[in-house]
mmCIF entry with sequence, helices, sheets and N, C-alpha, C, O atoms, coordinates in Angstrom:
data_MODEL
# 
_entry.id   MODEL 
# 
_entity.id                         1 
_entity.type                       polymer 
_entity.pdbx_number_of_molecules   1 
# 
_entity_poly.entity_id                      1 
_entity_poly.type                           'polypeptide(L)' 
_entity_poly.nstd_linkage                   no 
_entity_poly.nstd_monomer                   no 
_entity_poly.pdbx_seq_one_letter_code       MIRKLKSGQYRLYSVKKDPKTHKRRNLGTFDSLSAAKKHEQEVQYFKRH 
_entity_poly.pdbx_seq_one_letter_code_can   MIRKLKSGQYRLYSVKKDPKTHKRRNLGTFDSLSAAKKHEQEVQYFKRH 
_entity_poly.pdbx_strand_id                 A 
# 
loop_
_entity_poly_seq.entity_id 
_entity_poly_seq.num 
_entity_poly_seq.mon_id 
_entity_poly_seq.hetero 
1 1  MET n 
1 2  ILE n 
1 3  ARG n 
1 4  LYS n 
1 5  LEU n 
1 6  LYS n 
1 7  SER n 
1 8  GLY n 
1 9  GLN n 
1 10 TYR n 
1 11 ARG n 
1 12 LEU n 
1 13 TYR n 
1 14 SER n 
1 15 VAL n 
1 16 LYS n 
1 17 LYS n 
1 18 ASP n 
1 19 PRO n 
1 20 LYS n 
1 21 THR n 
1 22 HIS n 
1 23 LYS n 
1 24 ARG n 
1 25 ARG n 
1 26 ASN n 
1 27 LEU n 
1 28 GLY n 
1 29 THR n 
1 30 PHE n 
1 31 ASP n 
1 32 SER n 
1 33 LEU n 
1 34 SER n 
1 35 ALA n 
1 36 ALA n 
1 37 LYS n 
1 38 LYS n 
1 39 HIS n 
1 40 GLU n 
1 41 GLN n 
1 42 GLU n 
1 43 VAL n 
1 44 GLN n 
1 45 TYR n 
1 46 PHE n 
1 47 LYS n 
1 48 ARG n 
1 49 HIS n 
# 
_struct_asym.id          A 
_struct_asym.entity_id   1 
# 
_struct_conf.conf_type_id            HELX_P 
_struct_conf.id                      HELX_P1 
_struct_conf.pdbx_PDB_helix_id       AA1 
_struct_conf.beg_label_comp_id       LEU 
_struct_conf.beg_label_asym_id       A 
_struct_conf.beg_label_seq_id        33 
_struct_conf.pdbx_beg_PDB_ins_code   ? 
_struct_conf.end_label_comp_id       ARG 
_struct_conf.end_label_asym_id       A 
_struct_conf.end_label_seq_id        48 
_struct_conf.pdbx_end_PDB_ins_code   ? 
_struct_conf.beg_auth_comp_id        LEU 
_struct_conf.beg_auth_asym_id        A 
_struct_conf.beg_auth_seq_id         33 
_struct_conf.end_auth_comp_id        ARG 
_struct_conf.end_auth_asym_id        A 
_struct_conf.end_auth_seq_id         48 
_struct_conf.pdbx_PDB_helix_class    1 
_struct_conf.details                 ? 
_struct_conf.pdbx_PDB_helix_length   16 
# 
_struct_conf_type.id          HELX_P 
_struct_conf_type.criteria    ? 
_struct_conf_type.reference   ? 
# 
_struct_sheet.id               AA1 
_struct_sheet.type             ? 
_struct_sheet.number_strands   3 
_struct_sheet.details          ? 
# 
loop_
_struct_sheet_order.sheet_id 
_struct_sheet_order.range_id_1 
_struct_sheet_order.range_id_2 
_struct_sheet_order.offset 
_struct_sheet_order.sense 
AA1 1 2 ? anti-parallel 
AA1 2 3 ? anti-parallel 
# 
loop_
_struct_sheet_range.sheet_id 
_struct_sheet_range.id 
_struct_sheet_range.beg_label_comp_id 
_struct_sheet_range.beg_label_asym_id 
_struct_sheet_range.beg_label_seq_id 
_struct_sheet_range.pdbx_beg_PDB_ins_code 
_struct_sheet_range.end_label_comp_id 
_struct_sheet_range.end_label_asym_id 
_struct_sheet_range.end_label_seq_id 
_struct_sheet_range.pdbx_end_PDB_ins_code 
_struct_sheet_range.beg_auth_comp_id 
_struct_sheet_range.beg_auth_asym_id 
_struct_sheet_range.beg_auth_seq_id 
_struct_sheet_range.end_auth_comp_id 
_struct_sheet_range.end_auth_asym_id 
_struct_sheet_range.end_auth_seq_id 
AA1 1 ILE A 2  ? LYS A 4  ? ILE A 2  LYS A 4  
AA1 2 TYR A 10 ? LYS A 17 ? TYR A 10 LYS A 17 
AA1 3 ARG A 24 ? PHE A 30 ? ARG A 24 PHE A 30 
# 
loop_
_atom_site.group_PDB 
_atom_site.id 
_atom_site.type_symbol 
_atom_site.label_atom_id 
_atom_site.label_alt_id 
_atom_site.label_comp_id 
_atom_site.label_asym_id 
_atom_site.label_entity_id 
_atom_site.label_seq_id 
_atom_site.pdbx_PDB_ins_code 
_atom_site.Cartn_x 
_atom_site.Cartn_y 
_atom_site.Cartn_z 
_atom_site.occupancy 
_atom_site.B_iso_or_equiv 
_atom_site.pdbx_formal_charge 
_atom_site.auth_seq_id 
_atom_site.auth_comp_id 
_atom_site.auth_asym_id 
_atom_site.auth_atom_id 
_atom_site.pdbx_PDB_model_num 
ATOM 1   N N  . MET A 1 1  ? 122.234 32.429 -16.538 1.00 0.00 ? 1  MET A N  1 
ATOM 2   C CA . MET A 1 1  ? 123.654 32.476 -16.302 1.00 0.00 ? 1  MET A CA 1 
ATOM 3   C C  . MET A 1 1  ? 124.344 32.771 -17.640 1.00 0.00 ? 1  MET A C  1 
ATOM 4   O O  . MET A 1 1  ? 124.151 32.051 -18.619 1.00 0.00 ? 1  MET A O  1 
ATOM 5   N N  . ILE A 1 2  ? 125.135 33.820 -17.668 1.00 0.00 ? 2  ILE A N  1 
ATOM 6   C CA . ILE A 1 2  ? 125.813 34.241 -18.891 1.00 0.00 ? 2  ILE A CA 1 
ATOM 7   C C  . ILE A 1 2  ? 127.310 33.952 -18.752 1.00 0.00 ? 2  ILE A C  1 
ATOM 8   O O  . ILE A 1 2  ? 127.935 34.311 -17.754 1.00 0.00 ? 2  ILE A O  1 
ATOM 9   N N  . ARG A 1 3  ? 127.864 33.304 -19.758 1.00 0.00 ? 3  ARG A N  1 
ATOM 10  C CA . ARG A 1 3  ? 129.304 33.021 -19.767 1.00 0.00 ? 3  ARG A CA 1 
ATOM 11  C C  . ARG A 1 3  ? 129.907 33.549 -21.059 1.00 0.00 ? 3  ARG A C  1 
ATOM 12  O O  . ARG A 1 3  ? 129.266 33.529 -22.110 1.00 0.00 ? 3  ARG A O  1 
ATOM 13  N N  . LYS A 1 4  ? 131.142 34.019 -20.971 1.00 0.00 ? 4  LYS A N  1 
ATOM 14  C CA . LYS A 1 4  ? 131.854 34.493 -22.156 1.00 0.00 ? 4  LYS A CA 1 
ATOM 15  C C  . LYS A 1 4  ? 132.606 33.320 -22.770 1.00 0.00 ? 4  LYS A C  1 
ATOM 16  O O  . LYS A 1 4  ? 133.291 32.572 -22.072 1.00 0.00 ? 4  LYS A O  1 
ATOM 17  N N  . LEU A 1 5  ? 132.470 33.169 -24.080 1.00 0.00 ? 5  LEU A N  1 
ATOM 18  C CA . LEU A 1 5  ? 133.130 32.091 -24.801 1.00 0.00 ? 5  LEU A CA 1 
ATOM 19  C C  . LEU A 1 5  ? 134.500 32.543 -25.288 1.00 0.00 ? 5  LEU A C  1 
ATOM 20  O O  . LEU A 1 5  ? 134.799 33.737 -25.299 1.00 0.00 ? 5  LEU A O  1 
ATOM 21  N N  . LYS A 1 6  ? 135.322 31.596 -25.687 1.00 0.00 ? 6  LYS A N  1 
ATOM 22  C CA . LYS A 1 6  ? 136.658 31.919 -26.199 1.00 0.00 ? 6  LYS A CA 1 
ATOM 23  C C  . LYS A 1 6  ? 136.582 32.769 -27.457 1.00 0.00 ? 6  LYS A C  1 
ATOM 24  O O  . LYS A 1 6  ? 137.493 33.546 -27.746 1.00 0.00 ? 6  LYS A O  1 
ATOM 25  N N  . SER A 1 7  ? 135.491 32.619 -28.206 1.00 0.00 ? 7  SER A N  1 
ATOM 26  C CA . SER A 1 7  ? 135.320 33.372 -29.448 1.00 0.00 ? 7  SER A CA 1 
ATOM 27  C C  . SER A 1 7  ? 134.985 34.836 -29.197 1.00 0.00 ? 7  SER A C  1 
ATOM 28  O O  . SER A 1 7  ? 134.983 35.642 -30.127 1.00 0.00 ? 7  SER A O  1 
ATOM 29  N N  . GLY A 1 8  ? 134.702 35.183 -27.939 1.00 0.00 ? 8  GLY A N  1 
ATOM 30  C CA . GLY A 1 8  ? 134.346 36.555 -27.614 1.00 0.00 ? 8  GLY A CA 1 
ATOM 31  C C  . GLY A 1 8  ? 132.851 36.775 -27.521 1.00 0.00 ? 8  GLY A C  1 
ATOM 32  O O  . GLY A 1 8  ? 132.398 37.850 -27.127 1.00 0.00 ? 8  GLY A O  1 
ATOM 33  N N  . GLN A 1 9  ? 132.084 35.758 -27.884 1.00 0.00 ? 9  GLN A N  1 
ATOM 34  C CA . GLN A 1 9  ? 130.633 35.862 -27.779 1.00 0.00 ? 9  GLN A CA 1 
ATOM 35  C C  . GLN A 1 9  ? 130.191 35.488 -26.374 1.00 0.00 ? 9  GLN A C  1 
ATOM 36  O O  . GLN A 1 9  ? 130.971 34.970 -25.576 1.00 0.00 ? 9  GLN A O  1 
ATOM 37  N N  . TYR A 1 10 ? 128.914 35.761 -26.087 1.00 0.00 ? 10 TYR A N  1 
ATOM 38  C CA . TYR A 1 10 ? 128.346 35.447 -24.782 1.00 0.00 ? 10 TYR A CA 1 
ATOM 39  C C  . TYR A 1 10 ? 127.225 34.435 -24.962 1.00 0.00 ? 10 TYR A C  1 
ATOM 40  O O  . TYR A 1 10 ? 126.428 34.539 -25.894 1.00 0.00 ? 10 TYR A O  1 
ATOM 41  N N  . ARG A 1 11 ? 127.167 33.456 -24.066 1.00 0.00 ? 11 ARG A N  1 
ATOM 42  C CA . ARG A 1 11 ? 126.147 32.420 -24.156 1.00 0.00 ? 11 ARG A CA 1 
ATOM 43  C C  . ARG A 1 11 ? 125.322 32.418 -22.878 1.00 0.00 ? 11 ARG A C  1 
ATOM 44  O O  . ARG A 1 11 ? 125.848 32.513 -21.769 1.00 0.00 ? 11 ARG A O  1 
ATOM 45  N N  . LEU A 1 12 ? 124.007 32.305 -23.069 1.00 0.00 ? 12 LEU A N  1 
ATOM 46  C CA . LEU A 1 12 ? 123.070 32.259 -21.954 1.00 0.00 ? 12 LEU A CA 1 
ATOM 47  C C  . LEU A 1 12 ? 122.749 30.800 -21.658 1.00 0.00 ? 12 LEU A C  1 
ATOM 48  O O  . LEU A 1 12 ? 122.302 30.064 -22.537 1.00 0.00 ? 12 LEU A O  1 
ATOM 49  N N  . TYR A 1 13 ? 122.977 30.392 -20.424 1.00 0.00 ? 13 TYR A N  1 
ATOM 50  C CA . TYR A 1 13 ? 122.696 29.028 -19.985 1.00 0.00 ? 13 TYR A CA 1 
ATOM 51  C C  . TYR A 1 13 ? 121.590 29.048 -18.948 1.00 0.00 ? 13 TYR A C  1 
ATOM 52  O O  . TYR A 1 13 ? 121.404 30.042 -18.246 1.00 0.00 ? 13 TYR A O  1 
ATOM 53  N N  . SER A 1 14 ? 120.845 27.935 -18.851 1.00 0.00 ? 14 SER A N  1 
ATOM 54  C CA . SER A 1 14 ? 119.834 27.810 -17.807 1.00 0.00 ? 14 SER A CA 1 
ATOM 55  C C  . SER A 1 14 ? 120.545 27.657 -16.457 1.00 0.00 ? 14 SER A C  1 
ATOM 56  O O  . SER A 1 14 ? 121.683 27.192 -16.393 1.00 0.00 ? 14 SER A O  1 
ATOM 57  N N  . VAL A 1 15 ? 119.862 28.052 -15.390 1.00 0.00 ? 15 VAL A N  1 
ATOM 58  C CA . VAL A 1 15 ? 120.442 27.956 -14.051 1.00 0.00 ? 15 VAL A CA 1 
ATOM 59  C C  . VAL A 1 15 ? 120.450 26.507 -13.584 1.00 0.00 ? 15 VAL A C  1 
ATOM 60  O O  . VAL A 1 15 ? 121.430 26.041 -13.003 1.00 0.00 ? 15 VAL A O  1 
ATOM 61  N N  . LYS A 1 16 ? 119.346 25.794 -13.841 1.00 0.00 ? 16 LYS A N  1 
ATOM 62  C CA . LYS A 1 16 ? 119.254 24.391 -13.432 1.00 0.00 ? 16 LYS A CA 1 
ATOM 63  C C  . LYS A 1 16 ? 119.884 23.495 -14.488 1.00 0.00 ? 16 LYS A C  1 
ATOM 64  O O  . LYS A 1 16 ? 119.859 23.807 -15.679 1.00 0.00 ? 16 LYS A O  1 
ATOM 65  N N  . LYS A 1 17 ? 120.449 22.380 -14.039 1.00 0.00 ? 17 LYS A N  1 
ATOM 66  C CA . LYS A 1 17 ? 121.042 21.413 -14.954 1.00 0.00 ? 17 LYS A CA 1 
ATOM 67  C C  . LYS A 1 17 ? 119.968 20.439 -15.427 1.00 0.00 ? 17 LYS A C  1 
ATOM 68  O O  . LYS A 1 17 ? 119.030 20.129 -14.693 1.00 0.00 ? 17 LYS A O  1 
ATOM 69  N N  . ASP A 1 18 ? 120.119 19.961 -16.661 1.00 0.00 ? 18 ASP A N  1 
ATOM 70  C CA . ASP A 1 18 ? 119.204 18.975 -17.219 1.00 0.00 ? 18 ASP A CA 1 
ATOM 71  C C  . ASP A 1 18 ? 119.420 17.647 -16.490 1.00 0.00 ? 18 ASP A C  1 
ATOM 72  O O  . ASP A 1 18 ? 120.553 17.172 -16.413 1.00 0.00 ? 18 ASP A O  1 
ATOM 73  N N  . PRO A 1 19 ? 118.351 17.035 -15.951 1.00 0.00 ? 19 PRO A N  1 
ATOM 74  C CA . PRO A 1 19 ? 118.538 15.796 -15.185 1.00 0.00 ? 19 PRO A CA 1 
ATOM 75  C C  . PRO A 1 19 ? 119.105 14.636 -16.004 1.00 0.00 ? 19 PRO A C  1 
ATOM 76  O O  . PRO A 1 19 ? 119.763 13.752 -15.454 1.00 0.00 ? 19 PRO A O  1 
ATOM 77  N N  . LYS A 1 20 ? 118.854 14.634 -17.312 1.00 0.00 ? 20 LYS A N  1 
ATOM 78  C CA . LYS A 1 20 ? 119.349 13.527 -18.139 1.00 0.00 ? 20 LYS A CA 1 
ATOM 79  C C  . LYS A 1 20 ? 120.819 13.678 -18.483 1.00 0.00 ? 20 LYS A C  1 
ATOM 80  O O  . LYS A 1 20 ? 121.593 12.732 -18.332 1.00 0.00 ? 20 LYS A O  1 
ATOM 81  N N  . THR A 1 21 ? 121.213 14.863 -18.948 1.00 0.00 ? 21 THR A N  1 
ATOM 82  C CA . THR A 1 21 ? 122.589 15.055 -19.412 1.00 0.00 ? 21 THR A CA 1 
ATOM 83  C C  . THR A 1 21 ? 123.500 15.643 -18.343 1.00 0.00 ? 21 THR A C  1 
ATOM 84  O O  . THR A 1 21 ? 124.722 15.612 -18.485 1.00 0.00 ? 21 THR A O  1 
ATOM 85  N N  . HIS A 1 22 ? 122.915 16.180 -17.274 1.00 0.00 ? 22 HIS A N  1 
ATOM 86  C CA . HIS A 1 22 ? 123.667 16.828 -16.183 1.00 0.00 ? 22 HIS A CA 1 
ATOM 87  C C  . HIS A 1 22 ? 124.435 18.047 -16.674 1.00 0.00 ? 22 HIS A C  1 
ATOM 88  O O  . HIS A 1 22 ? 125.451 18.423 -16.088 1.00 0.00 ? 22 HIS A O  1 
ATOM 89  N N  . LYS A 1 23 ? 123.948 18.668 -17.754 1.00 0.00 ? 23 LYS A N  1 
ATOM 90  C CA . LYS A 1 23 ? 124.562 19.885 -18.285 1.00 0.00 ? 23 LYS A CA 1 
ATOM 91  C C  . LYS A 1 23 ? 123.518 20.985 -18.303 1.00 0.00 ? 23 LYS A C  1 
ATOM 92  O O  . LYS A 1 23 ? 122.320 20.722 -18.200 1.00 0.00 ? 23 LYS A O  1 
ATOM 93  N N  . ARG A 1 24 ? 123.982 22.218 -18.434 1.00 0.00 ? 24 ARG A N  1 
ATOM 94  C CA . ARG A 1 24 ? 123.067 23.353 -18.498 1.00 0.00 ? 24 ARG A CA 1 
ATOM 95  C C  . ARG A 1 24 ? 122.576 23.540 -19.932 1.00 0.00 ? 24 ARG A C  1 
ATOM 96  O O  . ARG A 1 24 ? 123.323 23.338 -20.890 1.00 0.00 ? 24 ARG A O  1 
ATOM 97  N N  . ARG A 1 25 ? 121.306 23.931 -20.062 1.00 0.00 ? 25 ARG A N  1 
ATOM 98  C CA . ARG A 1 25 ? 120.713 24.125 -21.383 1.00 0.00 ? 25 ARG A CA 1 
ATOM 99  C C  . ARG A 1 25 ? 121.205 25.426 -22.005 1.00 0.00 ? 25 ARG A C  1 
ATOM 100 O O  . ARG A 1 25 ? 121.265 26.456 -21.334 1.00 0.00 ? 25 ARG A O  1 
ATOM 101 N N  . ASN A 1 26 ? 121.557 25.378 -23.293 1.00 0.00 ? 26 ASN A N  1 
ATOM 102 C CA . ASN A 1 26 ? 121.989 26.559 -24.031 1.00 0.00 ? 26 ASN A CA 1 
ATOM 103 C C  . ASN A 1 26 ? 120.741 27.343 -24.437 1.00 0.00 ? 26 ASN A C  1 
ATOM 104 O O  . ASN A 1 26 ? 119.895 26.833 -25.172 1.00 0.00 ? 26 ASN A O  1 
ATOM 105 N N  . LEU A 1 27 ? 120.629 28.588 -23.956 1.00 0.00 ? 27 LEU A N  1 
ATOM 106 C CA . LEU A 1 27 ? 119.463 29.416 -24.272 1.00 0.00 ? 27 LEU A CA 1 
ATOM 107 C C  . LEU A 1 27 ? 119.783 30.492 -25.296 1.00 0.00 ? 27 LEU A C  1 
ATOM 108 O O  . LEU A 1 27 ? 118.993 31.417 -25.485 1.00 0.00 ? 27 LEU A O  1 
ATOM 109 N N  . GLY A 1 28 ? 120.917 30.389 -25.954 1.00 0.00 ? 28 GLY A N  1 
ATOM 110 C CA . GLY A 1 28 ? 121.237 31.334 -27.015 1.00 0.00 ? 28 GLY A CA 1 
ATOM 111 C C  . GLY A 1 28 ? 122.636 31.884 -26.909 1.00 0.00 ? 28 GLY A C  1 
ATOM 112 O O  . GLY A 1 28 ? 123.199 31.975 -25.818 1.00 0.00 ? 28 GLY A O  1 
ATOM 113 N N  . THR A 1 29 ? 123.204 32.255 -28.059 1.00 0.00 ? 29 THR A N  1 
ATOM 114 C CA . THR A 1 29 ? 124.540 32.837 -28.138 1.00 0.00 ? 29 THR A CA 1 
ATOM 115 C C  . THR A 1 29 ? 124.414 34.228 -28.736 1.00 0.00 ? 29 THR A C  1 
ATOM 116 O O  . THR A 1 29 ? 123.712 34.424 -29.728 1.00 0.00 ? 29 THR A O  1 
ATOM 117 N N  . PHE A 1 30 ? 125.097 35.198 -28.128 1.00 0.00 ? 30 PHE A N  1 
ATOM 118 C CA . PHE A 1 30 ? 124.952 36.594 -28.520 1.00 0.00 ? 30 PHE A CA 1 
ATOM 119 C C  . PHE A 1 30 ? 126.318 37.245 -28.675 1.00 0.00 ? 30 PHE A C  1 
ATOM 120 O O  . PHE A 1 30 ? 127.290 36.841 -28.038 1.00 0.00 ? 30 PHE A O  1 
ATOM 121 N N  . ASP A 1 31 ? 126.377 38.269 -29.539 1.00 0.00 ? 31 ASP A N  1 
ATOM 122 C CA . ASP A 1 31 ? 127.636 38.955 -29.798 1.00 0.00 ? 31 ASP A CA 1 
ATOM 123 C C  . ASP A 1 31 ? 128.016 39.920 -28.687 1.00 0.00 ? 31 ASP A C  1 
ATOM 124 O O  . ASP A 1 31 ? 129.201 40.169 -28.468 1.00 0.00 ? 31 ASP A O  1 
ATOM 125 N N  . SER A 1 32 ? 127.020 40.477 -27.971 1.00 0.00 ? 32 SER A N  1 
ATOM 126 C CA . SER A 1 32 ? 127.320 41.449 -26.926 1.00 0.00 ? 32 SER A CA 1 
ATOM 127 C C  . SER A 1 32 ? 126.704 41.015 -25.604 1.00 0.00 ? 32 SER A C  1 
ATOM 128 O O  . SER A 1 32 ? 125.712 40.287 -25.570 1.00 0.00 ? 32 SER A O  1 
ATOM 129 N N  . LEU A 1 33 ? 127.310 41.476 -24.522 1.00 0.00 ? 33 LEU A N  1 
ATOM 130 C CA . LEU A 1 33 ? 126.809 41.166 -23.187 1.00 0.00 ? 33 LEU A CA 1 
ATOM 131 C C  . LEU A 1 33 ? 125.434 41.792 -22.973 1.00 0.00 ? 33 LEU A C  1 
ATOM 132 O O  . LEU A 1 33 ? 124.573 41.192 -22.330 1.00 0.00 ? 33 LEU A O  1 
ATOM 133 N N  . SER A 1 34 ? 125.224 42.992 -23.505 1.00 0.00 ? 34 SER A N  1 
ATOM 134 C CA . SER A 1 34 ? 123.930 43.658 -23.326 1.00 0.00 ? 34 SER A CA 1 
ATOM 135 C C  . SER A 1 34 ? 122.811 42.884 -24.021 1.00 0.00 ? 34 SER A C  1 
ATOM 136 O O  . SER A 1 34 ? 121.693 42.818 -23.508 1.00 0.00 ? 34 SER A O  1 
ATOM 137 N N  . ALA A 1 35 ? 123.101 42.299 -25.181 1.00 0.00 ? 35 ALA A N  1 
ATOM 138 C CA . ALA A 1 35 ? 122.092 41.501 -25.885 1.00 0.00 ? 35 ALA A CA 1 
ATOM 139 C C  . ALA A 1 35 ? 121.755 40.245 -25.091 1.00 0.00 ? 35 ALA A C  1 
ATOM 140 O O  . ALA A 1 35 ? 120.597 39.832 -25.039 1.00 0.00 ? 35 ALA A O  1 
ATOM 141 N N  . ALA A 1 36 ? 122.764 39.637 -24.475 1.00 0.00 ? 36 ALA A N  1 
ATOM 142 C CA . ALA A 1 36 ? 122.534 38.434 -23.667 1.00 0.00 ? 36 ALA A CA 1 
ATOM 143 C C  . ALA A 1 36 ? 121.710 38.774 -22.429 1.00 0.00 ? 36 ALA A C  1 
ATOM 144 O O  . ALA A 1 36 ? 120.811 38.019 -22.058 1.00 0.00 ? 36 ALA A O  1 
ATOM 145 N N  . LYS A 1 37 ? 122.009 39.905 -21.786 1.00 0.00 ? 37 LYS A N  1 
ATOM 146 C CA . LYS A 1 37 ? 121.241 40.322 -20.607 1.00 0.00 ? 37 LYS A CA 1 
ATOM 147 C C  . LYS A 1 37 ? 119.799 40.627 -20.973 1.00 0.00 ? 37 LYS A C  1 
ATOM 148 O O  . LYS A 1 37 ? 118.881 40.310 -20.217 1.00 0.00 ? 37 LYS A O  1 
ATOM 149 N N  . LYS A 1 38 ? 119.599 41.245 -22.134 1.00 0.00 ? 38 LYS A N  1 
ATOM 150 C CA . LYS A 1 38 ? 118.251 41.573 -22.588 1.00 0.00 ? 38 LYS A CA 1 
ATOM 151 C C  . LYS A 1 38 ? 117.444 40.299 -22.803 1.00 0.00 ? 38 LYS A C  1 
ATOM 152 O O  . LYS A 1 38 ? 116.282 40.221 -22.407 1.00 0.00 ? 38 LYS A O  1 
ATOM 153 N N  . HIS A 1 39 ? 118.061 39.305 -23.428 1.00 0.00 ? 39 HIS A N  1 
ATOM 154 C CA . HIS A 1 39 ? 117.358 38.053 -23.675 1.00 0.00 ? 39 HIS A CA 1 
ATOM 155 C C  . HIS A 1 39 ? 117.079 37.323 -22.365 1.00 0.00 ? 39 HIS A C  1 
ATOM 156 O O  . HIS A 1 39 ? 116.040 36.677 -22.224 1.00 0.00 ? 39 HIS A O  1 
ATOM 157 N N  . GLU A 1 40 ? 117.997 37.421 -21.407 1.00 0.00 ? 40 GLU A N  1 
ATOM 158 C CA . GLU A 1 40 ? 117.785 36.782 -20.108 1.00 0.00 ? 40 GLU A CA 1 
ATOM 159 C C  . GLU A 1 40 ? 116.566 37.384 -19.420 1.00 0.00 ? 40 GLU A C  1 
ATOM 160 O O  . GLU A 1 40 ? 115.785 36.659 -18.803 1.00 0.00 ? 40 GLU A O  1 
ATOM 161 N N  . GLN A 1 41 ? 116.394 38.704 -19.518 1.00 0.00 ? 41 GLN A N  1 
ATOM 162 C CA . GLN A 1 41 ? 115.208 39.347 -18.947 1.00 0.00 ? 41 GLN A CA 1 
ATOM 163 C C  . GLN A 1 41 ? 113.941 38.866 -19.633 1.00 0.00 ? 41 GLN A C  1 
ATOM 164 O O  . GLN A 1 41 ? 112.924 38.646 -18.976 1.00 0.00 ? 41 GLN A O  1 
ATOM 165 N N  . GLU A 1 42 ? 113.993 38.700 -20.955 1.00 0.00 ? 42 GLU A N  1 
ATOM 166 C CA . GLU A 1 42 ? 112.835 38.207 -21.695 1.00 0.00 ? 42 GLU A CA 1 
ATOM 167 C C  . GLU A 1 42 ? 112.479 36.787 -21.267 1.00 0.00 ? 42 GLU A C  1 
ATOM 168 O O  . GLU A 1 42 ? 111.299 36.455 -21.149 1.00 0.00 ? 42 GLU A O  1 
ATOM 169 N N  . VAL A 1 43 ? 113.485 35.948 -21.034 1.00 0.00 ? 43 VAL A N  1 
ATOM 170 C CA . VAL A 1 43 ? 113.254 34.577 -20.595 1.00 0.00 ? 43 VAL A CA 1 
ATOM 171 C C  . VAL A 1 43 ? 112.604 34.574 -19.219 1.00 0.00 ? 43 VAL A C  1 
ATOM 172 O O  . VAL A 1 43 ? 111.654 33.825 -18.987 1.00 0.00 ? 43 VAL A O  1 
ATOM 173 N N  . GLN A 1 44 ? 113.106 35.406 -18.295 1.00 0.00 ? 44 GLN A N  1 
ATOM 174 C CA . GLN A 1 44 ? 112.544 35.477 -16.949 1.00 0.00 ? 44 GLN A CA 1 
ATOM 175 C C  . GLN A 1 44 ? 111.102 35.963 -16.992 1.00 0.00 ? 44 GLN A C  1 
ATOM 176 O O  . GLN A 1 44 ? 110.260 35.461 -16.248 1.00 0.00 ? 44 GLN A O  1 
ATOM 177 N N  . TYR A 1 45 ? 110.809 36.931 -17.851 1.00 0.00 ? 45 TYR A N  1 
ATOM 178 C CA . TYR A 1 45 ? 109.437 37.441 -17.985 1.00 0.00 ? 45 TYR A CA 1 
ATOM 179 C C  . TYR A 1 45 ? 108.523 36.331 -18.496 1.00 0.00 ? 45 TYR A C  1 
ATOM 180 O O  . TYR A 1 45 ? 107.414 36.151 -17.993 1.00 0.00 ? 45 TYR A O  1 
ATOM 181 N N  . PHE A 1 46 ? 108.993 35.588 -19.498 1.00 0.00 ? 46 PHE A N  1 
ATOM 182 C CA . PHE A 1 46 ? 108.182 34.524 -20.092 1.00 0.00 ? 46 PHE A CA 1 
ATOM 183 C C  . PHE A 1 46 ? 107.882 33.434 -19.076 1.00 0.00 ? 46 PHE A C  1 
ATOM 184 O O  . PHE A 1 46 ? 106.789 32.868 -19.082 1.00 0.00 ? 46 PHE A O  1 
ATOM 185 N N  . LYS A 1 47 ? 108.845 33.130 -18.195 1.00 0.00 ? 47 LYS A N  1 
ATOM 186 C CA . LYS A 1 47 ? 108.654 32.077 -17.192 1.00 0.00 ? 47 LYS A CA 1 
ATOM 187 C C  . LYS A 1 47 ? 107.562 32.436 -16.186 1.00 0.00 ? 47 LYS A C  1 
ATOM 188 O O  . LYS A 1 47 ? 106.938 31.548 -15.605 1.00 0.00 ? 47 LYS A O  1 
ATOM 189 N N  . ARG A 1 48 ? 107.330 33.735 -15.978 1.00 0.00 ? 48 ARG A N  1 
ATOM 190 C CA . ARG A 1 48 ? 106.396 34.156 -14.937 1.00 0.00 ? 48 ARG A CA 1 
ATOM 191 C C  . ARG A 1 48 ? 105.078 34.689 -15.473 1.00 0.00 ? 48 ARG A C  1 
ATOM 192 O O  . ARG A 1 48 ? 104.222 35.099 -14.689 1.00 0.00 ? 48 ARG A O  1 
ATOM 193 N N  . HIS A 1 49 ? 104.889 34.693 -16.801 1.00 0.00 ? 49 HIS A N  1 
ATOM 194 C CA . HIS A 1 49 ? 103.630 35.202 -17.371 1.00 0.00 ? 49 HIS A CA 1 
ATOM 195 C C  . HIS A 1 49 ? 103.020 34.222 -18.349 1.00 0.00 ? 49 HIS A C  1 
ATOM 196 O O  . HIS A 1 49 ? 101.962 34.494 -18.917 1.00 0.00 ? 49 HIS A O  1 
# 
């Protein structure tokens, strides 16, 4: 899940919430939407291989 921050950057969050904190895990902050999407694809690939 990618969200745009007030600073103009994009942050990648996990889809599931952490059971302890009830918040989504921060998976990285990126300057461009394309960089965030690229990293999201890498994360999905890593989860399945």
